[in-house]
C-alpha positions in Angstrom: 179.1 133.9 123.9 178.1 131.0 121.5 181.7 129.9 121.2 182.0 129.9 125.0 179.0 127.7 125.4 180.0 125.4 122.5 183.5 125.1 124.0 182.2 124.4 127.5 179.9 121.6 126.2 182.0 120.1 123.4 185.5 121.1 124.1 187.8 123.3 122.0 187.2 121.2 118.9 183.6 122.3 118.9 184.6 125.9 118.3 185.7 126.9 114.8 189.2 128.2 114.7 188.2 131.4 112.9 185.9 132.2 115.9 188.9 131.7 118.3 191.2 133.8 116.1 188.5 136.6 115.9 188.1 136.7 119.7 191.9 136.7 120.2 192.4 139.5 117.8 189.4 141.6 119.1 190.2 141.2 122.8 194.0 141.2 122.4 194.4 138.3 124.8 195.1 134.7 124.1 191.9 133.0 125.2 193.4 129.6 124.7 195.9 130.4 127.5 193.4 131.8 130.0 190.8 129.0 129.5 192.8 126.3 131.3 193.6 128.7 134.1 190.0 129.6 134.6 189.1 125.9 134.5 191.7 125.1 137.2 190.4 127.9 139.4 186.8 126.7 139.0 187.8 123.1 140.0 189.6 124.5 143.1 186.5 126.6 144.1 184.3 123.5 143.5 186.5 121.4 145.8 186.5 124.0 148.5 182.7 124.4 148.3 182.2 120.7 148.5 184.5 120.4 151.6 182.5 123.2 153.3 179.2 121.5 152.4 180.5 118.2 153.9 181.6 119.9 157.1 178.2 121.6 157.5 176.4 118.3 156.7 178.4 116.4 159.3 177.7 119.1 161.9 174.0 119.1 161.1 173.9 115.2 161.4 175.6 115.5 164.8 173.0 118.0 166.0 170.1 116.1 164.6 171.3 112.8 166.2 171.7 114.6 169.6 168.1 115.9 169.3 166.9 112.4 168.5 168.5 111.0 171.6 166.3 113.0 174.0 
């Protein structure tokens, strides 16, 4: 967990290579390959969430301006 937090904040260079090697060996997956994929998915989700927020915000602005015109 500490390595994940350190990596998220400081990038891969913030995590000692022996920690990375230990996780790869213990989990039997190459975490250096899955990290970029997870980051890309996170960026896509963020973009989609932002687009939905902007849609809702525009709709609310329209409703509120219609109410204000009465």
